[in-house]
Backbone as JSON Lines, residues from 0, in Angstrom:
{"i":0,"aa":"M","n":[131.91,98.67,103.72],"ca":[130.95,98.22,102.75],"c":[129.53,98.52,103.29]}
{"i":1,"aa":"P","n":[128.67,99.2,102.51],"ca":[127.34,99.54,103.01],"c":[126.49,98.28,103.12]}
{"i":2,"aa":"R","n":[125.64,98.27,104.16],"ca":[124.74,97.13,104.38],"c":[123.53,97.28,103.48]}
{"i":3,"aa":"R","n":[123.12,96.18,102.89],"ca":[121.93,96.2,102.06],"c":[120.7,96.16,102.96]}
{"i":4,"aa":"K","n":[119.72,96.96,102.63],"ca":[118.49,96.97,103.4],"c":[117.7,95.71,103.06]}
{"i":5,"aa":"K","n":[117.35,94.98,104.08],"ca":[116.57,93.74,103.88],"c":[115.1,94.09,103.76]}
{"i":6,"aa":"T","n":[114.46,93.56,102.74],"ca":[113.05,93.79,102.52],"c":[112.23,92.84,103.39]}
{"i":7,"aa":"Q","n":[111.2,93.36,104.03],"ca":[110.32,92.55,104.86],"c":[109.51,91.59,104.0]}
{"i":8,"aa":"P","n":[109.27,90.38,104.49],"ca":[108.38,89.47,103.75],"c":[106.97,90.06,103.67]}
{"i":9,"aa":"I","n":[106.21,89.6,102.68],"ca":[104.86,90.11,102.47],"c":[104.02,90.01,103.73]}
{"i":10,"aa":"G","n":[104.04,88.88,104.41],"ca":[103.21,88.69,105.59],"c":[103.46,89.72,106.67]}
{"i":11,"aa":"K","n":[104.75,89.98,106.92],"ca":[105.09,90.98,107.94],"c":[104.65,92.36,107.52]}
{"i":12,"aa":"R","n":[104.8,92.69,106.24],"ca":[104.34,93.99,105.75],"c":[102.81,94.12,105.89]}
{"i":13,"aa":"L","n":[102.11,93.04,105.54],"ca":[100.66,93.04,105.65],"c":[100.22,93.25,107.09]}
{"i":14,"aa":"L","n":[100.83,92.5,108.0],"ca":[100.51,92.64,109.43],"c":[100.76,94.05,109.92]}
{"i":15,"aa":"K","n":[101.91,94.6,109.55],"ca":[102.27,95.96,109.97],"c":[101.26,96.98,109.43]}
{"i":16,"aa":"L","n":[100.92,96.87,108.16],"ca":[99.96,97.81,107.55],"c":[98.58,97.67,108.17]}
{"i":17,"aa":"R","n":[98.14,96.44,108.45],"ca":[96.82,96.22,109.05],"c":[96.77,96.83,110.45]}
{"i":18,"aa":"R","n":[97.84,96.64,111.21],"ca":[97.89,97.21,112.56],"c":[97.98,98.73,112.54]}
{"i":19,"aa":"E","n":[98.75,99.28,111.62],"ca":[98.87,100.75,111.47],"c":[97.52,101.38,111.19]}
{"i":20,"aa":"K","n":[96.69,100.65,110.42],"ca":[95.37,101.17,110.08],"c":[94.32,100.77,111.11]}
{"i":21,"aa":"K","n":[94.79,100.07,112.16],"ca":[93.92,99.63,113.28],"c":[92.74,98.8,112.78]}
{"i":22,"aa":"L","n":[93.03,97.86,111.87],"ca":[92.01,96.97,111.33],"c":[92.15,95.57,111.94]}
{"i":23,"aa":"T","n":[91.03,94.93,112.19],"ca":[91.05,93.56,112.69],"c":[91.11,92.58,111.52]}
{"i":24,"aa":"L","n":[91.46,91.35,111.81],"ca":[91.43,90.31,110.78],"c":[89.99,90.18,110.24]}
{"i":25,"aa":"K","n":[89.02,90.25,111.14],"ca":[87.62,90.12,110.74],"c":[87.23,91.23,109.76]}
{"i":26,"aa":"H","n":[87.64,92.46,110.04],"ca":[87.34,93.58,109.15],"c":[87.96,93.33,107.8]}
{"i":27,"aa":"L","n":[89.23,92.93,107.76],"ca":[89.91,92.68,106.49],"c":[89.25,91.51,105.74]}
{"i":28,"aa":"G","n":[88.81,90.51,106.49],"ca":[88.09,89.38,105.88],"c":[86.79,89.83,105.25]}
{"i":29,"aa":"N","n":[86.06,90.72,105.94],"ca":[84.8,91.21,105.38],"c":[85.01,92.09,104.16]}
{"i":30,"aa":"E","n":[86.14,92.8,104.12],"ca":[86.44,93.66,102.97],"c":[86.94,92.89,101.75]}
{"i":31,"aa":"T","n":[87.5,91.7,101.98],"ca":[88.08,90.93,100.87],"c":[87.33,89.65,100.55]}
{"i":32,"aa":"G","n":[86.55,89.12,101.5],"ca":[85.89,87.84,101.29],"c":[86.81,86.68,101.66]}
{"i":33,"aa":"L","n":[88.02,86.98,102.13],"ca":[88.97,85.94,102.53],"c":[88.7,85.55,103.99]}
{"i":34,"aa":"S","n":[89.0,84.32,104.35],"ca":[88.77,83.92,105.74],"c":[89.84,84.56,106.63]}
{"i":35,"aa":"T","n":[89.49,84.79,107.87],"ca":[90.45,85.35,108.82],"c":[91.6,84.39,109.04]}
{"i":36,"aa":"K","n":[91.32,83.1,108.98],"ca":[92.37,82.08,109.13],"c":[93.39,82.21,108.0]}
{"i":37,"aa":"Y","n":[92.91,82.4,106.76],"ca":[93.8,82.51,105.61],"c":[94.66,83.77,105.73]}
{"i":38,"aa":"I","n":[94.03,84.9,106.07],"ca":[94.79,86.16,106.21],"c":[95.85,86.02,107.3]}
{"i":39,"aa":"S","n":[95.49,85.37,108.4],"ca":[96.45,85.14,109.47],"c":[97.63,84.28,109.0]}
{"i":40,"aa":"Q","n":[97.32,83.26,108.19],"ca":[98.37,82.4,107.65],"c":[99.32,83.2,106.74]}
{"i":41,"aa":"V","n":[98.76,84.13,105.98],"ca":[99.58,84.99,105.12],"c":[100.49,85.84,105.99]}
{"i":42,"aa":"E","n":[99.89,86.47,107.01],"ca":[100.67,87.34,107.91],"c":[101.81,86.59,108.62]}
{"i":43,"aa":"K","n":[101.57,85.32,108.92],"ca":[102.59,84.5,109.62],"c":[103.61,83.9,108.64]}
{"i":44,"aa":"G","n":[103.37,84.09,107.34],"ca":[104.28,83.52,106.34],"c":[104.05,82.06,106.09]}
{"i":45,"aa":"E","n":[102.93,81.52,106.52],"ca":[102.62,80.1,106.35],"c":[102.17,79.79,104.93]}
{"i":46,"aa":"V","n":[101.52,80.76,104.28],"ca":[101.12,80.62,102.89],"c":[101.54,81.87,102.12]}
{"i":47,"aa":"T","n":[101.8,81.72,100.86],"ca":[102.16,82.84,99.99],"c":[100.98,83.1,99.09]}
{"i":48,"aa":"P","n":[100.38,84.26,99.18],"ca":[99.17,84.54,98.39],"c":[99.47,84.81,96.93]}
{"i":49,"aa":"P","n":[98.51,84.48,96.05],"ca":[98.68,84.82,94.63],"c":[98.45,86.32,94.44]}
{"i":50,"aa":"V","n":[98.8,86.79,93.27],"ca":[98.67,88.22,92.92],"c":[97.28,88.73,93.16]}
{"i":51,"aa":"S","n":[96.26,87.98,92.77],"ca":[94.89,88.47,92.9],"c":[94.55,88.74,94.37]}
{"i":52,"aa":"V","n":[95.05,87.93,95.28],"ca":[94.79,88.13,96.72],"c":[95.53,89.38,97.21]}
{"i":53,"aa":"L","n":[96.76,89.57,96.73],"ca":[97.5,90.78,97.1],"c":[96.78,92.04,96.63]}
{"i":54,"aa":"L","n":[96.17,91.98,95.46],"ca":[95.4,93.11,94.95],"c":[94.16,93.34,95.82]}
{"i":55,"aa":"Q","n":[93.47,92.26,96.24],"ca":[92.32,92.41,97.13],"c":[92.72,93.03,98.46]}
{"i":56,"aa":"L","n":[93.81,92.55,99.02],"ca":[94.29,93.07,100.31],"c":[94.7,94.54,100.19]}
{"i":57,"aa":"S","n":[95.36,94.87,99.11],"ca":[95.78,96.26,98.89],"c":[94.59,97.18,98.83]}
{"i":58,"aa":"R","n":[93.58,96.74,98.11],"ca":[92.35,97.56,97.97],"c":[91.68,97.72,99.32]}
{"i":59,"aa":"A","n":[91.58,96.66,100.1],"ca":[90.94,96.72,101.42],"c":[91.73,97.61,102.4]}
{"i":60,"aa":"L","n":[93.07,97.61,102.24],"ca":[93.9,98.44,103.11],"c":[94.03,99.87,102.59]}
{"i":61,"aa":"E","n":[93.45,100.1,101.39],"ca":[93.51,101.41,100.74],"c":[94.95,101.87,100.51]}
{"i":62,"aa":"I","n":[95.75,100.92,99.99],"ca":[97.15,101.21,99.68],"c":[97.4,100.85,98.22]}
{"i":63,"aa":"D","n":[98.47,101.35,97.66],"ca":[98.87,101.0,96.31],"c":[99.39,99.55,96.35]}
{"i":64,"aa":"S","n":[98.96,98.74,95.41],"ca":[99.37,97.32,95.41],"c":[100.87,97.15,95.29]}
{"i":65,"aa":"S","n":[101.58,98.14,94.77],"ca":[103.03,97.99,94.62],"c":[103.71,97.87,95.99]}
{"i":66,"aa":"I","n":[103.08,98.32,97.04],"ca":[103.66,98.2,98.38],"c":[103.8,96.72,98.78]}
{"i":67,"aa":"L","n":[102.78,95.93,98.44],"ca":[102.86,94.49,98.73],"c":[103.64,93.74,97.66]}
{"i":68,"aa":"L","n":[103.6,94.23,96.42],"ca":[104.27,93.52,95.32],"c":[105.74,93.93,95.17]}
{"i":69,"aa":"R","n":[106.16,94.97,95.84],"ca":[107.51,95.56,95.68],"c":[108.65,94.55,95.72]}
{"i":70,"aa":"E","n":[108.69,93.72,96.72],"ca":[109.81,92.77,96.88],"c":[109.89,91.82,95.7]}
{"i":71,"aa":"E","n":[108.75,91.27,95.28],"ca":[108.76,90.31,94.2],"c":[109.19,90.94,92.89]}
{"i":72,"aa":"R","n":[108.77,92.2,92.64],"ca":[109.17,92.87,91.41],"c":[110.65,93.06,91.35]}
{"i":73,"aa":"K","n":[111.28,93.48,92.47],"ca":[112.72,93.69,92.5],"c":[113.44,92.37,92.26]}
{"i":74,"aa":"Q","n":[112.97,91.3,92.9],"ca":[113.61,90.02,92.75],"c":[113.44,89.49,91.35]}
{"i":75,"aa":"A","n":[112.27,89.67,90.74],"ca":[112.03,89.15,89.39],"c":[112.97,89.8,88.39]}
{"i":76,"aa":"K","n":[113.27,91.09,88.57],"ca":[114.16,91.77,87.65],"c":[115.59,91.22,87.75]}
{"i":77,"aa":"K","n":[115.99,90.77,88.93],"ca":[117.35,90.29,89.15],"c":[117.54,88.85,88.67]}
{"i":78,"aa":"K","n":[116.47,88.1,88.6],"ca":[116.6,86.66,88.34],"c":[116.45,86.34,86.86]}
{"i":79,"aa":"K","n":[116.89,85.13,86.5],"ca":[116.73,84.63,85.13],"c":[115.25,84.33,84.89]}
{"i":80,"aa":"S","n":[114.89,84.16,83.62],"ca":[113.48,84.02,83.24],"c":[112.82,82.8,83.89]}
{"i":81,"aa":"D","n":[113.53,81.72,84.18],"ca":[112.92,80.54,84.79],"c":[112.93,80.58,86.31]}
{"i":82,"aa":"D","n":[113.41,81.65,86.91],"ca":[113.59,81.68,88.36],"c":[112.86,82.86,89.0]}
{"i":83,"aa":"Y","n":[111.55,82.93,88.83],"ca":[110.77,84.03,89.39],"c":[110.42,83.74,90.85]}
{"i":84,"aa":"Q","n":[110.02,84.79,91.54],"ca":[109.58,84.67,92.93],"c":[108.36,83.75,92.98]}
{"i":85,"aa":"K","n":[108.39,82.76,93.86],"ca":[107.26,81.84,94.01],"c":[106.06,82.55,94.61]}
{"i":86,"aa":"R","n":[104.89,82.3,94.14],"ca":[103.67,82.89,94.68],"c":[102.92,81.85,95.48]}
{"i":87,"aa":"T","n":[102.82,80.64,94.95],"ca":[102.24,79.52,95.68],"c":[103.16,78.35,95.36]}
{"i":88,"aa":"E","n":[102.81,77.17,95.78],"ca":[103.69,76.03,95.53],"c":[103.89,75.74,94.04]}
{"i":89,"aa":"M","n":[102.89,75.98,93.22],"ca":[102.97,75.62,91.81],"c":[102.82,76.8,90.86]}
{"i":90,"aa":"Y","n":[102.92,78.03,91.35],"ca":[102.51,79.2,90.6],"c":[103.57,80.29,90.77]}
{"i":91,"aa":"T","n":[104.02,80.86,89.66],"ca":[104.98,81.96,89.74],"c":[104.5,83.08,88.8]}
{"i":92,"aa":"Y","n":[105.02,84.26,88.98],"ca":[104.6,85.36,88.13],"c":[105.68,86.39,87.94]}
{"i":93,"aa":"E","n":[105.49,87.21,86.91],"ca":[106.36,88.35,86.66],"c":[105.44,89.54,86.4]}
{"i":94,"aa":"T","n":[105.67,90.65,87.1],"ca":[104.88,91.87,86.87],"c":[105.34,92.5,85.56]}
{"i":95,"aa":"L","n":[104.4,92.75,84.66],"ca":[104.74,93.37,83.39],"c":[104.46,94.88,83.38]}
{"i":96,"aa":"T","n":[103.76,95.35,84.41],"ca":[103.41,96.78,84.49],"c":[103.84,97.39,85.82]}
{"i":97,"aa":"P","n":[105.13,97.36,86.14],"ca":[105.54,97.91,87.43],"c":[105.3,99.4,87.56]}
{"i":98,"aa":"E","n":[105.18,100.08,86.44],"ca":[104.93,101.52,86.46],"c":[103.46,101.87,86.7]}
{"i":99,"aa":"A","n":[102.59,100.89,86.76],"ca":[101.16,101.11,86.89],"c":[100.74,101.27,88.36]}
{"i":100,"aa":"R","n":[101.5,102.06,89.09],"ca":[101.27,102.21,90.53],"c":[99.85,102.63,90.88]}
{"i":101,"aa":"H","n":[99.33,103.61,90.2],"ca":[98.0,104.13,90.56],"c":[96.99,103.87,89.46]}
{"i":102,"aa":"K","n":[97.18,102.81,88.75],"ca":[96.3,102.47,87.61],"c":[95.39,101.32,88.01]}
{"i":103,"aa":"H","n":[94.32,101.2,87.26],"ca":[93.36,100.11,87.52],"c":[93.72,98.84,86.75]}
{"i":104,"aa":"L","n":[94.57,98.98,85.75],"ca":[94.93,97.85,84.88],"c":[96.34,97.39,85.2]}
{"i":105,"aa":"K","n":[96.48,96.09,85.46],"ca":[97.8,95.51,85.76],"c":[97.96,94.22,84.93]}
{"i":106,"aa":"A","n":[99.17,94.02,84.41],"ca":[99.44,92.83,83.6],"c":[100.54,91.98,84.22]}
{"i":107,"aa":"F","n":[100.41,90.67,84.09],"ca":[101.35,89.74,84.65],"c":[101.61,88.6,83.66]}
{"i":108,"aa":"K","n":[102.78,88.05,83.73],"ca":[103.07,86.8,83.03],"c":[103.04,85.75,84.14]}
{"i":109,"aa":"I","n":[102.19,84.74,83.96],"ca":[101.98,83.69,84.97],"c":[102.54,82.39,84.45]}
{"i":110,"aa":"F","n":[103.16,81.64,85.36],"ca":[103.73,80.34,85.02],"c":[103.15,79.31,85.99]}
{"i":111,"aa":"I","n":[102.63,78.2,85.46],"ca":[102.07,77.13,86.31],"c":[102.79,75.85,85.95]}
{"i":112,"aa":"D","n":[103.32,75.18,86.96],"ca":[104.05,73.94,86.73],"c":[103.16,72.88,86.08]}
{"i":113,"aa":"P","n":[103.75,71.9,85.37],"ca":[102.97,70.87,84.67],"c":[102.05,70.1,85.63]}
{"i":114,"aa":"T","n":[100.88,69.77,85.08],"ca":[99.85,69.0,85.77],"c":[99.73,69.38,87.25]}
{"i":115,"aa":"S","n":[99.6,70.68,87.5],"ca":[99.46,71.12,88.89],"c":[98.3,72.1,89.02]}
{"i":116,"aa":"E","n":[97.8,72.2,90.21],"ca":[96.69,73.07,90.52],"c":[97.12,74.04,91.57]}
{"i":117,"aa":"H","n":[96.61,75.27,91.51],"ca":[96.91,76.24,92.55],"c":[96.34,75.73,93.85]}
{"i":118,"aa":"K","n":[97.13,75.83,94.9],"ca":[96.67,75.41,96.21],"c":[96.16,76.63,96.96]}
{"i":119,"aa":"G","n":[95.42,76.42,97.99],"ca":[94.93,77.53,98.81],"c":[93.56,77.99,98.35]}
{"i":120,"aa":"V","n":[93.34,79.27,98.38],"ca":[92.04,79.82,98.08],"c":[91.8,79.9,96.6]}
{"i":121,"aa":"S","n":[90.51,79.9,96.21],"ca":[90.19,80.24,94.83],"c":[90.31,81.76,94.76]}
{"i":122,"aa":"Y","n":[90.41,82.25,93.55],"ca":[90.6,83.67,93.38],"c":[89.27,84.34,93.14]}
{"i":123,"aa":"Q","n":[89.16,85.53,93.66],"ca":[87.96,86.32,93.48],"c":[88.31,87.75,93.83]}
{"i":124,"aa":"H","n":[88.11,88.67,92.92],"ca":[88.44,90.06,93.16],"c":[87.57,90.93,92.25]}
{"i":125,"aa":"L","n":[87.25,92.1,92.7],"ca":[86.43,93.01,91.93],"c":[87.07,93.3,90.56]}
{"i":126,"aa":"G","n":[86.27,93.41,89.55],"ca":[86.8,93.82,88.24],"c":[86.65,92.76,87.18]}
{"i":127,"aa":"E","n":[87.6,92.79,86.27],"ca":[87.62,91.87,85.13],"c":[88.99,91.25,85.0]}
{"i":128,"aa":"E","n":[89.03,90.09,84.37],"ca":[90.31,89.43,84.13],"c":[90.35,88.91,82.7]}
{"i":129,"aa":"F","n":[91.49,89.07,82.09],"ca":[91.74,88.55,80.72],"c":[92.93,87.61,80.82]}
{"i":130,"aa":"Q","n":[92.77,86.4,80.3],"ca":[93.85,85.42,80.31],"c":[94.12,84.98,78.87]}
{"i":131,"aa":"Y","n":[95.39,84.98,78.49],"ca":[95.82,84.53,77.17],"c":[96.9,83.48,77.35]}
{"i":132,"aa":"V","n":[96.71,82.31,76.78],"ca":[97.66,81.2,76.95],"c":[98.75,81.31,75.88]}
{"i":133,"aa":"I","n":[99.98,81.36,76.36],"ca":[101.15,81.41,75.48],"c":[101.66,79.99,75.24]}
{"i":134,"aa":"K","n":[101.74,79.2,76.32],"ca":[102.24,77.83,76.24],"c":[101.45,76.95,77.2]}
{"i":135,"aa":"G","n":[101.29,75.68,76.83],"ca":[100.62,74.72,77.7],"c":[99.12,74.67,77.47]}
{"i":136,"aa":"K","n":[98.45,73.9,78.3],"ca":[97.0,73.73,78.25],"c":[96.48,73.9,79.66]}
{"i":137,"aa":"I","n":[95.56,74.83,79.86],"ca":[95.07,75.09,81.22],"c":[93.57,74.91,81.29]}
{"i":138,"aa":"E","n":[93.12,74.64,82.5],"ca":[91.7,74.61,82.8],"c":[91.43,75.82,83.71]}
{"i":139,"aa":"V","n":[90.43,76.59,83.34],"ca":[90.04,77.76,84.16],"c":[88.59,77.5,84.59]}
{"i":140,"aa":"M","n":[88.38,77.36,85.86],"ca":[87.05,77.21,86.41],"c":[86.57,78.63,86.8]}
{"i":141,"aa":"V","n":[85.47,79.08,86.21],"ca":[84.88,80.35,86.57],"c":[83.52,79.99,87.15]}
{"i":142,"aa":"G","n":[83.44,80.01,88.48],"ca":[82.26,79.49,89.15],"c":[82.22,78.0,88.87]}
{"i":143,"aa":"E","n":[81.12,77.51,88.32],"ca":[81.01,76.1,87.97],"c":[81.31,75.83,86.51]}
{"i":144,"aa":"N","n":[81.66,76.88,85.76],"ca":[81.89,76.77,84.32],"c":[83.35,76.39,84.04]}
{"i":145,"aa":"R","n":[83.57,75.3,83.31],"ca":[84.91,74.8,82.99],"c":[85.3,75.28,81.61]}
{"i":146,"aa":"N","n":[86.51,75.91,81.53],"ca":[87.07,76.38,80.27],"c":[88.44,75.72,80.08]}
{"i":147,"aa":"V","n":[88.67,75.14,78.93],"ca":[89.97,74.56,78.61],"c":[90.59,75.42,77.53]}
{"i":148,"aa":"L","n":[91.81,75.91,77.81],"ca":[92.48,76.83,76.88],"c":[93.84,76.3,76.5]}
{"i":149,"aa":"G","n":[94.19,76.43,75.22],"ca":[95.52,76.06,74.74],"c":[96.23,77.28,74.19]}
{"i":150,"aa":"P","n":[97.41,77.11,73.63],"ca":[98.17,78.24,73.08],"c":[97.34,79.04,72.09]}
{"i":151,"aa":"G","n":[97.31,80.37,72.29],"ca":[96.54,81.27,71.43],"c":[95.11,81.48,71.83]}
{"i":152,"aa":"D","n":[94.62,80.69,72.83],"ca":[93.27,80.87,73.32],"c":[93.22,81.91,74.43]}
{"i":153,"aa":"A","n":[92.07,82.58,74.53],"ca":[91.92,83.64,75.54],"c":[90.57,83.51,76.23]}
{"i":154,"aa":"L","n":[90.49,84.09,77.4],"ca":[89.26,84.1,78.18],"c":[89.18,85.44,78.9]}
{"i":155,"aa":"H","n":[88.0,86.06,78.83],"ca":[87.75,87.34,79.5],"c":[86.52,87.13,80.36]}
{"i":156,"aa":"F","n":[86.62,87.41,81.69],"ca":[85.49,87.14,82.57],"c":[85.43,88.13,83.73]}
{"i":157,"aa":"N","n":[84.3,88.11,84.4],"ca":[84.05,88.91,85.59],"c":[84.83,88.26,86.73]}
{"i":158,"aa":"S","n":[85.86,88.93,87.22],"ca":[86.73,88.32,88.23],"c":[86.15,88.36,89.63]}
{"i":159,"aa":"S","n":[84.93,88.92,89.79],"ca":[84.31,88.85,91.11],"c":[83.66,87.48,91.31]}
{"i":160,"aa":"I","n":[83.61,86.69,90.24],"ca":[83.15,85.29,90.34],"c":[84.38,84.46,90.73]}
{"i":161,"aa":"S","n":[84.22,83.57,91.66],"ca":[85.32,82.72,92.12],"c":[85.87,81.96,90.93]}
{"i":162,"aa":"H","n":[87.23,81.99,90.79],"ca":[87.86,81.29,89.66],"c":[89.16,80.61,90.11]}
{"i":163,"aa":"K","n":[89.52,79.57,89.38],"ca":[90.68,78.78,89.73],"c":[91.37,78.28,88.45]}
{"i":164,"aa":"L","n":[92.7,78.24,88.48],"ca":[93.48,77.78,87.34],"c":[94.1,76.41,87.63]}
{"i":165,"aa":"R","n":[94.27,75.62,86.57],"ca":[94.95,74.35,86.71],"c":[95.65,74.06,85.4]}
{"i":166,"aa":"N","n":[96.92,73.66,85.47],"ca":[97.66,73.27,84.27],"c":[97.36,71.81,84.03]}
{"i":167,"aa":"I","n":[96.78,71.49,82.87],"ca":[96.43,70.09,82.58],"c":[97.37,69.49,81.53]}
{"i":168,"aa":"S","n":[98.46,70.2,81.24],"ca":[99.44,69.68,80.26],"c":[100.69,69.18,80.97]}
{"i":169,"aa":"T","n":[101.55,68.56,80.23],"ca":[102.8,68.03,80.79],"c":[103.96,69.02,80.68]}
{"i":170,"aa":"E","n":[103.68,70.21,80.14],"ca":[104.7,71.25,80.06],"c":[104.3,72.43,80.95]}
{"i":171,"aa":"K","n":[105.28,73.24,81.33],"ca":[105.0,74.42,82.14],"c":[104.11,75.36,81.31]}
{"i":172,"aa":"A","n":[102.98,75.77,81.9],"ca":[102.06,76.67,81.22],"c":[102.53,78.12,81.43]}
{"i":173,"aa":"E","n":[102.35,78.91,80.4],"ca":[102.71,80.32,80.46],"c":[101.52,81.12,79.94]}
{"i":174,"aa":"L","n":[101.09,82.1,80.76],"ca":[99.93,82.91,80.39],"c":[100.22,84.39,80.57]}
{"i":175,"aa":"L","n":[99.52,85.17,79.79],"ca":[99.49,86.61,80.0],"c":[98.16,86.86,80.7]}
{"i":176,"aa":"V","n":[98.19,87.5,81.87],"ca":[96.98,87.77,82.62],"c":[96.91,89.27,82.85]}
{"i":177,"aa":"V","n":[95.77,89.87,82.48],"ca":[95.57,91.29,82.68],"c":[94.37,91.43,83.62]}
{"i":178,"aa":"L","n":[94.59,92.19,84.7],"ca":[93.53,92.4,85.69],"c":[93.1,93.85,85.66]}
{"i":179,"aa":"Y","n":[91.8,94.05,85.67],"ca":[91.24,95.39,85.83],"c":[90.53,95.41,87.17]}
{"i":180,"aa":"T","n":[90.96,96.29,88.07],"ca":[90.29,96.42,89.36],"c":[89.83,97.88,89.49]}
{"i":181,"aa":"P","n":[88.52,98.07,89.72],"ca":[87.98,99.43,89.8],"c":[88.51,100.19,91.02]}
């Protein structure tokens, strides 16, 4: 029986890529705006970064984002709709554009557990972001600006401004998120 090739966790892949490119944590931090402590935690597998952070890291490493997203995409295809790869403690996603390897536009279906907030860093990445709420009620902080969105509501903003999502409803929130990164 042939052995299945085990996919490396994101943190180990990130560490390997950073070392191959002879980059320090400080350099990667300066290229992404992320703290060296946070990047180190990702590399050690202590935290699981959200999609936006993986896109920032991919850009800084000058690699296609699919290299870091590869494992999650394969797993998401194999699993049932309610069992996606976890991104953070309260946040899951499904890649809707796996074929967009060398494109600037990427789409995701995001799920946030009831009355929960993303833990870890706020999100900030070059480009633009479009969010459309399918289910639930969410709060989106863009800088100091508070936006409350329900089903059918949308928000389009400059994603280089620090932003954070929070589900303020008692049901699992479901969003369509489209990211444009130059």
